[in-house]
Residue frames as a rotation matrix with the C-alpha (Angstrom) as fourth column:
MET 1
-0.624 0.764 0.164 12.63
0.771 0.566 0.293 -6.54
0.131 0.309 -0.942 14.90
LEU 2
0.204 0.716 -0.668 10.89
0.764 -0.543 -0.348 -3.59
-0.612 -0.439 -0.658 16.56
GLY 3
-0.367 -0.448 -0.815 12.90
-0.141 -0.840 0.525 -1.19
-0.919 0.307 0.245 14.42
ALA 4
-0.981 0.028 0.190 11.76
0.190 0.292 0.937 -2.96
-0.029 0.956 -0.292 11.24
ILE 5
-0.167 0.985 -0.036 8.12
0.986 0.166 -0.014 -2.68
-0.007 -0.038 -0.999 12.33
ILE 6
0.200 0.199 -0.959 8.47
0.409 -0.907 -0.103 1.02
-0.890 -0.372 -0.263 13.15
TRP 7
-0.674 -0.509 -0.535 10.20
-0.274 -0.501 0.821 1.76
-0.686 0.700 0.198 9.84
GLY 8
-0.807 0.462 0.367 7.53
0.585 0.547 0.599 -0.27
0.076 0.698 -0.712 8.04
ILE 9
0.190 0.909 -0.372 4.82
0.914 -0.303 -0.272 1.89
-0.360 -0.288 -0.888 9.59
ILE 10
0.040 -0.248 -0.968 6.67
0.008 -0.969 0.248 5.13
-0.999 -0.017 -0.037 8.83
GLY 11
-0.898 -0.426 -0.110 7.49
-0.127 0.012 0.992 4.06
-0.421 0.905 -0.065 5.26
GLY 12
-0.555 0.773 0.307 3.94
0.831 0.497 0.250 2.81
0.041 0.393 -0.918 4.73
ALA 13
0.267 0.640 -0.721 2.51
0.633 -0.680 -0.369 6.09
-0.727 -0.358 -0.586 5.99
ILE 14
-0.331 -0.475 -0.815 4.70
-0.305 -0.764 0.569 8.04
-0.893 0.437 0.108 3.56
VAL 15
-0.984 -0.022 0.178 3.82
0.150 0.449 0.881 5.74
-0.100 0.893 -0.439 0.65
GLY 16
-0.239 0.971 0.009 0.11
0.956 0.236 -0.174 5.97
-0.171 -0.033 -0.985 1.52
LEU 17
0.239 0.299 -0.924 0.17
0.288 -0.930 -0.227 9.77
-0.927 -0.212 -0.309 1.71
ILE 18
-0.685 -0.512 -0.519 2.01
-0.369 -0.371 0.852 10.03
-0.629 0.775 0.066 -1.62
GLY 19
-0.847 0.425 0.319 -0.50
0.531 0.650 0.544 7.64
0.024 0.630 -0.776 -3.17
ARG 20
0.093 0.930 -0.356 -3.38
0.879 -0.245 -0.409 9.74
-0.467 -0.275 -0.840 -1.82
LEU 21
-0.036 -0.192 -0.981 -1.81
-0.108 -0.975 0.194 12.94
-0.993 0.113 0.015 -3.16
LEU 22
-0.898 -0.391 -0.203 -1.38
-0.248 0.066 0.967 11.40
-0.364 0.918 -0.156 -6.62
LEU 23
-0.558 0.773 0.300 -4.97
0.819 0.572 0.048 10.15
-0.135 0.272 -0.953 -6.75
PRO 24
-0.871 0.230 0.433 -7.13
-0.022 -0.901 0.434 12.81
0.490 0.368 0.790 -8.41
GLY 25
0.105 0.989 0.103 -10.24
-0.049 -0.099 0.994 14.07
0.993 -0.110 0.038 -6.64
LYS 26
-0.221 -0.060 0.973 -11.24
-0.926 -0.300 -0.229 14.05
0.306 -0.952 0.011 -3.00
GLN 27
-0.340 0.075 -0.938 -11.06
0.130 0.991 0.033 10.84
0.932 -0.111 -0.346 -1.01
ASN 28
0.258 0.519 0.815 -13.34
-0.791 -0.372 0.487 10.64
0.555 -0.770 0.314 2.01
ILE 29
0.567 -0.163 -0.807 -11.17
0.415 0.903 0.109 8.27
0.711 -0.397 0.580 4.01
SER 30
0.981 -0.194 0.003 -9.41
-0.086 -0.419 0.904 8.72
-0.174 -0.887 -0.428 7.31
THR 31
0.305 -0.949 -0.083 -5.71
-0.917 -0.269 -0.295 9.24
0.258 0.166 -0.952 7.74
LEU 32
-0.101 -0.300 0.948 -5.56
-0.648 0.743 0.167 5.88
-0.755 -0.598 -0.269 9.51
MET 33
0.667 0.403 0.627 -7.00
0.181 0.728 -0.661 4.10
-0.723 0.554 0.413 6.48
THR 34
0.859 -0.449 -0.246 -4.53
-0.441 -0.405 -0.801 5.97
0.260 0.797 -0.546 4.26
VAL 35
-0.049 -0.915 0.401 -1.66
-0.994 0.086 0.074 4.71
-0.102 -0.395 -0.913 6.43
VAL 36
0.108 0.159 0.981 -3.05
-0.263 0.957 -0.126 1.15
-0.959 -0.244 0.145 6.44
ALA 37
0.958 0.244 0.149 -3.36
0.090 0.236 -0.968 1.23
-0.271 0.941 0.204 2.64
GLY 38
0.576 -0.808 -0.125 0.23
-0.743 -0.453 -0.493 2.55
0.342 0.377 -0.861 2.45
ILE 39
-0.125 -0.610 0.783 1.58
-0.820 0.507 0.264 -0.16
-0.558 -0.609 -0.564 4.74
LEU 40
0.457 0.362 0.813 -0.11
0.103 0.886 -0.453 -2.84
-0.884 0.290 0.367 2.65
ALA 41
0.994 -0.078 -0.077 1.13
-0.092 -0.214 -0.972 -1.24
0.059 0.974 -0.220 -0.57
ALA 42
0.283 -0.954 0.100 4.70
-0.953 -0.291 -0.087 -0.94
0.112 -0.070 -0.991 0.75
THR 43
-0.098 -0.299 0.949 4.73
-0.548 0.813 0.199 -4.55
-0.831 -0.500 -0.244 1.92
ILE 44
0.593 0.408 0.695 3.17
0.305 0.685 -0.662 -6.07
-0.746 0.604 0.282 -1.19
GLY 45
0.945 -0.268 -0.186 5.17
-0.304 -0.516 -0.801 -3.77
0.118 0.814 -0.569 -3.46
GLY 46
0.094 -0.956 0.278 8.42
-0.967 -0.021 0.253 -4.79
-0.236 -0.293 -0.927 -1.75
ILE 47
-0.004 -0.014 1.000 7.56
-0.112 0.994 0.014 -8.47
-0.994 -0.112 -0.006 -2.14
LEU 48
0.867 0.395 0.305 6.61
0.266 0.152 -0.952 -7.94
-0.422 0.906 0.027 -5.80
ALA 49
0.717 -0.655 -0.238 9.83
-0.685 -0.600 -0.413 -6.00
0.127 0.459 -0.879 -6.50
THR 50
-0.153 -0.773 0.616 11.92
-0.768 0.485 0.418 -8.75
-0.622 -0.409 -0.667 -4.91
TRP 51
0.279 0.364 0.888 10.07
0.214 0.878 -0.428 -11.36
-0.936 0.310 0.167 -6.96
LEU 52
0.989 0.109 0.100 10.80
0.126 -0.264 -0.956 -9.32
-0.078 0.958 -0.275 -10.12
GLY 53
0.318 -0.948 0.028 14.48
0.946 0.316 -0.074 -9.02
0.061 0.050 0.997 -9.13
VAL 54
-0.124 -0.345 0.931 14.50
0.354 -0.891 -0.283 -5.25
0.927 0.295 0.232 -8.56
GLY 55
0.806 0.520 -0.282 13.96
0.404 -0.136 0.904 -5.18
0.432 -0.843 -0.320 -4.81
GLU 56
0.618 -0.697 -0.363 17.59
0.228 -0.283 0.932 -4.55
-0.753 -0.658 -0.016 -3.91
THR 57
0.676 -0.438 0.593 19.71
0.606 -0.126 -0.785 -2.47
0.419 0.890 0.180 -6.27
LYS 58
-0.427 -0.841 -0.333 22.72
0.904 -0.398 -0.155 -0.20
-0.002 -0.367 0.930 -5.88
GLY 59
-0.960 0.068 0.272 21.59
-0.056 -0.997 0.052 3.20
0.274 0.035 0.961 -4.69
ILE 60
-0.509 0.850 0.134 17.93
-0.643 -0.272 -0.716 4.11
-0.573 -0.451 0.685 -4.44
ASP 61
-0.801 0.289 0.524 15.44
0.435 0.883 0.179 1.40
-0.411 0.371 -0.833 -5.41
TRP 62
-0.754 0.477 -0.452 13.37
-0.573 -0.814 0.095 3.58
-0.323 0.331 0.887 -7.76
ILE 63
-0.564 0.561 -0.605 11.48
-0.362 0.491 0.792 0.71
0.742 0.666 -0.074 -9.40
ARG 64
-0.605 0.320 -0.729 10.50
0.707 0.638 -0.306 -0.77
0.367 -0.700 -0.612 -6.03
HIS 65
-0.744 0.310 -0.592 9.28
0.234 -0.709 -0.665 2.62
-0.626 -0.633 0.455 -4.81
ALA 66
-0.728 0.494 -0.474 7.33
-0.682 -0.460 0.568 3.19
0.063 0.738 0.672 -8.03
ILE 67
-0.530 0.530 -0.662 5.60
0.152 0.827 0.541 -0.17
0.834 0.186 -0.519 -7.60
GLN 68
-0.635 0.251 -0.730 4.78
0.770 0.127 -0.626 0.66
-0.065 -0.960 -0.274 -3.97
ILE 69
-0.776 0.339 -0.532 3.36
-0.194 -0.931 -0.310 4.07
-0.601 -0.137 0.788 -4.83
ALA 70
-0.667 0.556 -0.495 1.30
-0.560 0.062 0.826 2.67
0.490 0.829 0.270 -7.73
LEU 71
-0.471 0.486 -0.737 -0.15
0.556 0.812 0.180 0.07
0.685 -0.325 -0.652 -5.35
ALA 72
-0.750 0.179 -0.637 -0.83
0.515 -0.447 -0.732 2.79
-0.416 -0.876 0.243 -2.78
VAL 73
-0.777 0.504 -0.377 -2.84
-0.618 -0.725 0.305 4.76
-0.119 0.470 0.874 -5.34
LEU 74
-0.476 0.593 -0.649 -4.81
-0.200 0.646 0.737 1.61
0.856 0.481 -0.189 -6.14
PHE 75
-0.522 0.250 -0.816 -5.41
0.760 0.571 -0.311 0.72
0.388 -0.782 -0.488 -2.48
VAL 76
-0.846 0.245 -0.475 -6.44
0.099 -0.802 -0.589 4.26
-0.525 -0.545 0.654 -1.49
TRP 77
-0.665 0.622 -0.413 -8.85
-0.699 -0.323 0.639 4.30
0.264 0.713 0.649 -4.44
LEU 78
-0.429 0.495 -0.756 -10.29
0.190 0.867 0.460 0.92
0.883 0.054 -0.466 -3.40
VAL 79
-0.672 0.159 -0.724 -10.72
0.737 0.040 -0.675 2.02
-0.078 -0.987 -0.144 0.23
ALA 80
-0.841 0.371 -0.394 -12.40
-0.324 -0.928 -0.182 5.26
-0.433 -0.026 0.901 -0.90
LYS 81
-0.545 0.658 -0.520 -14.75
-0.558 0.178 0.811 3.31
0.626 0.732 0.270 -3.19
MET 82
-0.454 0.364 -0.813 -15.66
0.552 0.831 0.064 0.82
0.699 -0.420 -0.579 -0.47
GLY 83
-0.761 0.095 -0.641 -16.32
0.561 -0.398 -0.726 3.64
-0.324 -0.913 0.249 2.00
SER 84
-0.710 0.489 -0.507 -18.63
-0.523 -0.848 -0.087 5.53
-0.472 0.204 0.858 -0.33
ARG 85
-0.871 0.456 0.183 -21.04
0.487 0.752 0.445 2.76
0.065 0.477 -0.877 -1.19
ASN 86
-0.709 0.665 0.234 -24.34
-0.511 -0.714 0.479 4.20
0.486 0.221 0.846 -2.22
THR 87
-0.885 0.436 0.165 -27.22
0.096 0.518 -0.850 3.46
-0.456 -0.736 -0.500 0.14
GLY 88
-0.377 0.771 0.514 -29.81
0.922 0.260 0.285 4.34
0.086 0.581 -0.809 -2.47
THR 89
0.750 0.578 -0.322 -30.35
0.617 -0.787 0.023 7.88
-0.240 -0.216 -0.946 -1.19
PRO 90
0.272 -0.677 0.684 -28.37
0.539 -0.482 -0.691 10.69
0.797 0.557 0.234 -2.82
ARG 91
-0.473 -0.531 -0.703 -26.20
0.880 -0.253 -0.401 12.68
0.035 -0.809 0.587 -0.43
GLY 92
-0.999 0.048 -0.022 -27.83
-0.044 -0.988 -0.146 15.76
-0.029 -0.145 0.989 1.00
THR 93
-0.288 0.955 -0.073 -31.35
-0.576 -0.112 0.810 14.41
0.765 0.275 0.582 0.70
THR 94
-0.747 0.131 0.652 -33.58
-0.559 0.406 -0.723 12.86
-0.359 -0.904 -0.230 3.29
MET 95
-0.861 0.508 -0.023 -36.08
0.449 0.780 0.437 10.10
0.240 0.366 -0.899 3.05
PRO 96
-0.412 0.781 0.469 -39.69
-0.453 -0.622 0.639 11.30
0.791 0.051 0.610 2.92
ARG 97
-0.832 0.192 0.521 -41.69
-0.478 0.231 -0.848 10.85
-0.283 -0.954 -0.100 6.08
PRO 98
-0.804 0.595 -0.014 -44.45
0.522 0.716 0.464 8.30
0.286 0.365 -0.886 5.93
THR 99
-0.559 0.702 0.441 -47.95
-0.599 -0.710 0.370 9.74
0.573 -0.058 0.818 5.91
ARG 100
-0.960 0.241 0.142 -50.39
0.027 0.585 -0.811 8.67
-0.279 -0.774 -0.568 8.56
């Protein structure tokens, strides 16, 4: 049980990092959020692949890994978008001081 959790975290971290590398542009998210997105993508992708009947094949499960990485790209993009919500002030500018 503990081994499955550890391998899930390691596999999720790898999937998340690959997803982040494949996503074009700069993502202002932490490594922890990348790993969390990867763990979710690996878990949901594995469930989806099993549901589609390609979760367990002879040799390397390329289709399952492709689904997981595609989900990781999507999840990293979503986390980056949620983290960069615009507050109404463009970056690098300050609000004017009120006059007295």
